[in-house]
Every structure is written in structure tokens, then in C-alpha cells.
C-alpha positions, 0 to 999 in steps of 0.5 A: 947388032952386035952389043959387044962395043958395050962389053964391061960395066967398067968400060960403060962407065968410063964411056960414060963420062967420055961421051957428051953429045945431047941423045948420051952417045959415042961420037964414032958411032957406033956398029949397026943401027944408032937407034938400037945403039942407043936402045942397047945403052940407055934402058936399062937406065931409063926403066929404073928412071921411070920407074921412081916417076912411076912410084912418086906420082902414084904415090904424090895421087894418094898423098897429097904431097909434090911429086917432084920431091917423092922424084928428087929424093927416091932417086938421090935414094940410087945414086949408087946409079949412078958411080958407076954400072949400065946404068949411067948412061940412061940417067945421062939422057933422061936427064938431056933428051927426055928433060927437053922434050918434057920442056918442048911439051910444054908448049900445048898448055898455052895459048895466044887467045888466054894470056891477052883475055886478061888485059895487060895489067896483069902481063905487065906484072908479070913481066915486070916480076921475072925479070926482077925475082930473075935480076935478085937472083943474079945478086944474090946469086952474088953477094953470097957467092953461089954464082951466076948460075945459080941465081938463073936457076933459082930467079927464073924458078921462083920466077916462072914456074917452079921445077919447070923452069930450073930445069929449062933453065939448065939444059941450058946452062954450062954444065960443071962439077956444081951444077946439077948438085945446084937444079936439086936444091934449087927444085927441092926449095922451091918446092917446099916454098909452093907447096907452104905458100899453097897452104898459107896464101888463101888465108893471106889473100882473105886477111887482106880482103882481096876480092875474087879476081886479083886474089887469083892475080897475088896466088897464080902471080907468086906461087912457084908451080902449077899445079900447086897454084892451082889447088890454091886457088880454086881452094879459094872460089871457081873465078879465083882458081880459072884467074890464078891459072891464067896468070900461070900459063901467062908466067910459064910464056916467058919460060920461051922468050928468058930461056932464050935469052939465056941462050943467047948469051952463053953464046956470046959468051962461048964465042967471045963477041955479039954473033947470031945464038943458035936456037935450040931444038928444044924451044922451038918446040916449044914455040910451035907448040904454043903457035899452033895452039892459040891458031887451034890447029893442036885438037883438044886430045891432042893439047890434053895428050902433050900435056901430060906427057911434058908432066911423066917426061919431067917426072921422070928426068927430074926421078935422073937426076936425083939419082946422079945427086948424092944427099951429101953433096946436097947437105954442103952446100949449106944456108945460103942456097936455101936463103937465096931462095926464100929472099926472093920468093919473099920480093915477088911476093911483095912486088905482085901483091903491090901490082894489085893494089895499085892497078886494079 
């Protein structure tokens, strides 16, 4: 195939700002095979995002810091690659299609049996925690003049599963000039708070005299990111770690109905009235993997592979989001986004603690 349709870096950059399909291909198909065209257009930027992701994972494993923070900050250092040149298409591809693939593969980590094994009390506690935190996010978004999209991003991220939830929700929200900056802000602040919670919350549950199971309910119901939940839980005991992990999986399972509900509202607003909302393909994949894993159809090796692939896809996607965002844009956001996320974190911690004390 002749790739001459991408004639110069300047033209490629111009096309990158005008093509708006999810895969990053032009609306009019270029000559030759579509898959080859996609590869030729995307591989430079996708390769850069992948290398950044590999570096972030390596540093995270060796120094114990959150991988998402490494991926974001390294990506932002390469923001110049998104201003013009051949990397734009691949960065867009990674921040959209690779992101949605990673979210879909999250379903392989969840089974209905795991969720129901804890009984109804944790389910009620988690559902109330997630829905009220989303509502608080919307209220704070209005009060602090951050907008409803930021409220949904921050509330969903705090209430459900940190950076993964922020990325999933961002994938179906309307795109504005502030939307990608908001995603970066939410991921940075939530990941930082989650890391602090991983250190502080085990000390807190010990000081409050919570038993192993109740401590697991609190840790799993409050800490934002899955990795930090696991770290905090097993820091206390094996039983606490197991319980915290299951409660966290319950929160992750709520990602599907929350994102679908937001997508339905967005669809109604776009057409101006109540209609049947289209179900995004990655949500179908998420639900299908949950069902297959729950029925035992999905072998453990395949489930583990899908979970690992999901992790890598999300790290690559957030590296690409970092490339698309400048430090200057983040700093211009001010204190209000940080205040909103801190208040949401305090809210869900207090709510879950009351639930643990009264319902168990």
C-alpha cells in the first residue's frame, strides 16, 4: 500500500485534528487495506505511549510508587509530540481505542459469586457509597464551577475504582477543550490520595479496634485504586486482604451500570428527548466477560491473561493522555479540583465507616 496519503508531518497533524472516528481513521478511507492504513498512521504514537508505559511499570515495580503517576508524568514530559508530527494519530488511538479495550477486559476480574459471597450488607453499603459520592461530585462540580463532567469524573473515580473508572467515564463524556485536562487532574489527585490512604487507613482501622472482616470492609469500600486496596488489606492480615479485595471488586462491578447510565443520559441530551441509548461496544465486552467468568466458562489462565492485558492497556492509555496534556494546563486548573476530590474522599470514608459500625 502506498502511504503517500500521509504526505507531510504538517498534513498528518492537520488530519489528526479533523478525523474524529474512534479508531483515528479518516472518514474517507485512504487507498489500500484499512488495517494497514491504521497501523501506518498509528504506530509511531502508539509505540511512544507503549515505551512510556513499560518504563512506568518497571519503575513502579522497583520503587513501589503508583504506576499511573509515573505514566502520567512521563507522558506529560513528551507533550510536544502531540502538538504536531507523526505521533498524533497513535496517541489519539491509544487514548481512545486502547483505553476502551482495557476497560472491557476489566470484566475478566469479576464474578457474581465473589460479589454475593459477602452477603447483602456490603452490597448495600457499596451501592449507597458509590451513588452518593457521584451525587456529591455533581453538587461540588456546580458549587465550585467545575462543571457536571468533572463532577462525574471525580465522583466516579473516588466512588468506584480510581483511575480506571475515570478513564471509563471519560470515554463516554462529551469532549471539550477542558475534558482531557480534567481526566489528568482526577487521575493524579485520586492516585495520590489512594496511596496516602494505603498507608494511613491500616493504622486507622487498628486505632478504631475494627476486627479483620470489618477492617476489610472499610478498606475495600473506601480506597480508590485496586492495587492500593490490596496493599492496605494484606498489610493488616490475610482475612482483611481477602475481604477488602472482594468489596473492591463489588465497587468495580458497579462500573458497568454507572457508565451505561451516564451514556444513556448523554444520548438523550444529544437527540433532545428520551430514546433508546446505544450501548457502547466496550461495555458489552465488559458485561460479557463478567458473565463468562461467573459461569466458569473462562479458564483461569484466560482470565489472568485478560486481567494483565487490561492493566497494560490502561497504562498505555494513560501514558497517551499524559502526552496530550501539558503541565501548564494542569497548573492553571487551580485548587478547586483538588478540594472537590478531597471532600469526596472524606465523604465516602465517613459513610463507609458509619456503615461498618452500624450494619455489621
